[in-house]
N, C-alpha and C positions, 0 to 999 in steps of 0.2 A: 345655487343649484348647479349653474354651469361649472363652478369651480370643482364641485364634487364629481360631476359627470366627467370632466377633463381627467381628473385623478384616476377614476375608475377605468377609463379607456387606457390611460398610461400604463396602468398595473396589468391590464389584460394584454396589452401589446408586449409588455415586458416578459409575461408568463409565455405568451405565444413565441416570441423570440427565443427564449430559453429552451422551449420544447423543440424548436426548429434546430437549435444548436446541438441538442442532445441526439437528435436524429443522425448527426454525422458519425455518432458511434453506432456502427452497424451490428444488428442482432446476429448471433451465430451459436452453433452448437458444437461442442467437441465430444464426440462419442468414442468410448473405449470399451469393447465388449458390452456388458449390460449396464455400463455407467454412462450418465451424460452430464456434461458441465455446460451450463448456460453462461455465456459471456457477451459482452459488447466489444468491439474493436474500432479503434480510431486509426485511420491511415493518414500519412502526411499529405499535406497539400501537394498537388502535382505528383502524386505517387508514381514511382517508376518501378514496375516489377522486376526490372533487371538489377535494381540495386538492393542491398541489405542495409536495414535501418536499425537504429537504437530501439530496444524494446523496453517498455515499462510495464510491469504487472502490478496493479493496485488491488489490494485485498480490503474489502470493506468491513465494517463493524457488524455486531450481532443484530442490530436494528434493521439492517438492509437485507437480511436473509430472505429467501423466498424462491419463487419459480416464475415470476413475471418478466425476468430479464430486464428489469427497468430500475428497480429500487436501489440497486447498487450504485447507480450513478448520482445518488443524492448528494453525496459528499465527496468532493475532490475532482469530479470529472470535468467541471467547468474550469479548472485550473489549467487543463491542457487544450483548452479550446480558445484561449485568448490568442488574437491574431499575432501579436508579438512573440508568444511562445511557439506558435506553429511555424512561423517564418524563421526564427532563430534556431529552434531545435526540432527539426523534422524528425518524427519518431513514431513508431507503432505503439499504441497504448491500450492495453487490455483491462477490462474491468469483469472478471469473473463473479458469478453469484453463487453463494454457498446456499444449499437448501435449509429450510427452517429447523429440521430435525438434526442438523450436523453443525460441526465447528471446523474452522480451518485447521487446528490442531487438536489433539485428542484430550486435551485438558479443559475444564471449565475454568471460568474466572475464580481466582482465589477468595476464600473467606478471610476476613481480617485477622481472625486468630490462628490461621494456619498458613500464612504467607511464606514462612521460611521453609517448612516442610514441602509445601506446594512447589516453592521455587527450585528446590533441590531435585524434584522429581520430573520436572519439565524437560521436553526436547529429547527424551530417552526412548520414546515409543516410535513405532513406525508412522509414516504419514497417515492422516486420514484420507478417506477417499476423495473428497473435494480437493484436498491439498495436492494429492497425487495426480488428479486430473490437471491441475494447473501446471504442475512441473511437466506433464507430458505435452500439453498444449504448447508451452514454451519450446520444449525439445522439438516439437514438430515445426514450428516456425523457424527455429535455428537450422534444423536439418535441411528445410526447403529453401534456406538462404533468403528468407523474407526478412528475418532478423539477423543481426550482427552479433555472433556468439561472444565477441569481446566487449560488447556494450549492452548487457542484459541487466535490467535494474529491478529492484523489488521495493515496494512500499506499502504500507497499510496502517490502519488506524483501529484503535481498541482491539476487538477480536482480531482484525487484521494485522495489527501490531505483533500480536502473539504468533500468528501465522507466519509474518515476515521473519521473525527470529528463528522460528522452527525450521523453515525451509533453508535459512542460512546455515544452521547448525548442521543439517543434513547434507547440504551441498555448499560447503563454504568456498569452493573455488569457481563456482558457476556464475556469481554475480559480480558486476563491476563496482556497485555501491548500493546502499540501501538507506531507507528512511522508516523509522518506526515512531509512531505516534500514540502515546498512552498505551503501550503494550507491556509485555514483561517476558522475560526469559530466565533461563537457568544460568544465574551469575557465575557459578563454579564451572560450568561446561562451555558456555559461550566463548570465553577468551581463549580457551584451549583449542576450539575449532576454528575461529574466525577473528583473531586478534588484529590482523592488519586489513581486514575489509573496511573500506571506507563507510561510516556509519554515522547518521545524524539521528539523534534521539530527541524526542519532545515530550513533555509532560506538564500538566497542570500542577501547581504545588498544593492546591487544595482539592485534588481529585478524589472523590469519595466513592468511585467505582473500582478503579485499578490503583493500588498502592504505588506511589512514585518511589518509594525507598529502594526496590530493587534496581531500577534504572540509576538512581543516584550511586548506588554501590557499583553498578556495572561500569559506569564511565570512569570511576576512580580506578578500578582494576585495569581497565583497558589502557588508560593514560599512564598508570604506573609501570605498566608492562611494554610501553613503547609504541602504543597505537598511535600513529601520527595523524591519522584522518578520522578520529573519532570525536564528535561534537555532541554537546548536550545543552539543550535550551529548556529551562524550567520557568513557567510564567506565574509570578505571585498573584495570588487571589483568583487564579483561574481553576475551574473544576475539571470535569471530564472532557468537556468540549475543547481541548487545547489544539485540535486540528484548525480551528479557526485562526489562532495565532500562527501556527506552523505554515499554513497556505498563505499568509500574509508576508512571510518572510521573503524579501527580495532576492536573497541569495539562494533560495531553496533549489529551484530548478538549474540555475548556472552551476551550483555546486554538484548536484547529482550527474549532470551531463558532462561535467569535466573529467570523469573517471573512465579509464578503459582498462580492461584486463590485460 
């Protein structure tokens, strides 16, 4: 009985500690006219308002949509809370939240029998409202010199991987580097827009939600056309949750923060 009680207390303590850590991500609202973006923002330790810091925008997946301004922290937020990361890479990290009735970009996930046609049609429409608000929020942080305009990074998983690609295609010279996890983009259009942007792509080989084939094709096209900083990791036997593997890559953040525009 004592053994089980000790385990329960340990689990409760761990959950409480995690909640406390997530509280370091401050709740905030970005309002533009009639539109509101809920987001969480993590400032560096010993934050100095007179300095400009690297900025990372992380776009969550479809399952974390809502209006609680909390759920978007479920995947990836703890990566930036590690003591070693905060000390070595002081940065501002934002986790915006997409509403339930919206997507980061204007296309839904492709159906298996229409992947090719879908892929060719992506990234050609204007930004969605949530996506536009994310861009305006980043612009605001850069304009007010909170963020360093030469060190703005974008990352996302699943639906957020789609949004990451979409923002890059629309603003290819804005970002210093990007990470896309189990997302998808227009394989024909992306290399024309952002061939030389440092990009690290991740996908599970057995992903049954988002087809990995477009990313396989994308990395071939990028590298064949001279993209020196394009990388692709595919994990055998892994399904849609390849973010677990991606977040465990020891070089992930060192690679990301090594780039400057």
